[in-house]
C-alpha positions as CSV (number, residue, x, y, z in Angstrom):
1,M,-22.0,-21.6,28.4
2,S,-21.0,-18.0,29.5
3,R,-17.3,-18.9,29.1
4,I,-18.0,-19.8,25.4
5,A,-19.9,-16.6,24.9
6,L,-17.0,-14.6,26.4
7,I,-14.5,-16.3,24.2
8,L,-16.5,-15.7,21.1
9,A,-17.0,-12.0,22.0
10,F,-13.2,-11.7,22.6
11,A,-12.5,-13.4,19.2
12,A,-14.9,-11.0,17.5
13,L,-13.3,-8.0,19.1
14,L,-9.8,-9.2,18.0
15,G,-11.1,-9.7,14.5
16,A,-12.6,-6.3,14.3
17,Y,-9.3,-4.8,15.5
18,G,-7.4,-6.6,12.8
19,I,-9.8,-5.2,10.1
20,A,-9.5,-1.6,11.5
21,S,-5.8,-1.9,11.7
22,A,-5.5,-3.1,8.1
23,A,-7.7,-0.2,7.0
24,Q,-5.4,2.3,8.9
25,N,-2.4,0.8,7.2
26,D,-4.0,1.2,3.8
27,W,-4.9,4.8,4.6
28,G,-1.3,5.3,5.7
29,R,0.1,3.8,2.5
30,A,-2.2,6.0,0.4
31,R,-1.0,9.1,2.3
32,L,2.7,8.1,1.7
33,A,2.0,7.5,-2.0
34,C,0.4,10.9,-2.5
35,A,3.2,12.6,-0.6
36,D,5.8,10.7,-2.7
37,V,4.5,12.2,-5.9
38,G,5.0,15.7,-4.4
39,L,1.5,16.7,-3.1
40,D,1.5,19.0,-0.1
41,P,-0.1,17.1,2.9
42,G,-2.0,20.2,3.8
43,S,-3.6,20.7,0.4
44,S,-7.1,19.7,-0.7
45,A,-5.4,17.9,-3.7
46,F,-3.6,15.7,-1.2
47,G,-6.8,14.8,0.6
48,Q,-8.5,14.0,-2.7
49,C,-5.5,11.9,-3.8
50,V,-5.6,9.9,-0.6
51,F,-9.3,9.4,-0.8
52,D,-9.3,8.4,-4.5
53,L,-6.3,6.1,-4.2
54,Y,-7.6,4.3,-1.1
55,Y,-11.1,3.7,-2.6
56,S,-9.7,2.7,-6.0
57,L,-7.5,0.1,-4.4
58,W,-10.4,-1.0,-2.1
59,D,-12.6,-1.5,-5.2
60,E,-9.9,-3.6,-6.9
61,Q,-9.4,-5.8,-3.9
62,N,-13.1,-6.4,-3.4
63,E,-13.8,-7.1,-7.1
64,A,-11.1,-9.8,-7.0
65,E,-12.9,-11.5,-4.1
66,H,-16.2,-11.9,-5.9
C-alpha cells in the first residue's frame, strides 16, 4: 500500500513540475515578444507588456477549454 502511495506522490510531483515548467516557458515567450517589439527589458512598460500578454493568452487558452 505504501508503495502505491509513493508512486502516486511521485506522479503528482512530476505533473506539478510539468505545469510549472509550461508556465515558465509561457512567461519566457511573453518576454521575448515584448522585447521583439522594441521595449526595454528594464522599463515598466516592458513589465506591463509581459504581464498583459501572458494573462491575455492564458485567458484565451482557458476559455477554449470550457
